[in-house]
N, C-alpha and C positions, 0 to 999 in steps of 0.2 A: 790751297792754303788753309781753308778751317778744317778740311776734312783731316789733316794731316795735322791741327791745332789739336780737336775734337779727340783723335788718338793719341796722340801723347798725351793729355789730360786722362784718359781712360789708363794708361799704362803705369801713370803716376800713383794715380788713386789705389788702383790693384796690389801697386808696392807697396805702400805705407800701408794699408791695411790687410797685408797677408799674413796669418799666423806665426807665430812664433816657432819655428821646428829646430831639434835637436840636431847638430851638426856634427860631423866626425872633427875629433882634436887629438891630439896628442899631450899625454899628462906626465909626468916625470916628479918621483919623490927620490931622494936619497938611499931609499931604502930597497927600491925596486926599479931604480931607473926609468926607461921611457915606457910608456902603453898606453894601448888606443882607446880613449874615452868618448863620450858625448858633450858637448855642451849646449844647451838650453836657455837662450836670453828669459826671464822670464816679465820683462818690462821695469820701467824704474830705476836702470840701472843691476838689476837682481841678475843671479845669472843660477844656475843647479849645473854641476859635473856630475855624471855617473858614469861607471864604470863597472861590468862584472869581476865581483870577488874583492873589490877596494869600495872606504864606504865614499858615500854621496856628501856633496858639499854642495 
């Protein structure tokens, strides 16, 4: 039981301390419709959305 608990605690710590990584997303504008973009959480509820050929937000 103890080794299993230690394993689960280690996984939890590694998951919570993982760096923010941009993830593939699907963006939409009324002018261009849907297009592929990247969503990256920056912490404290902030985020950045980027796509080639479009302004970043």
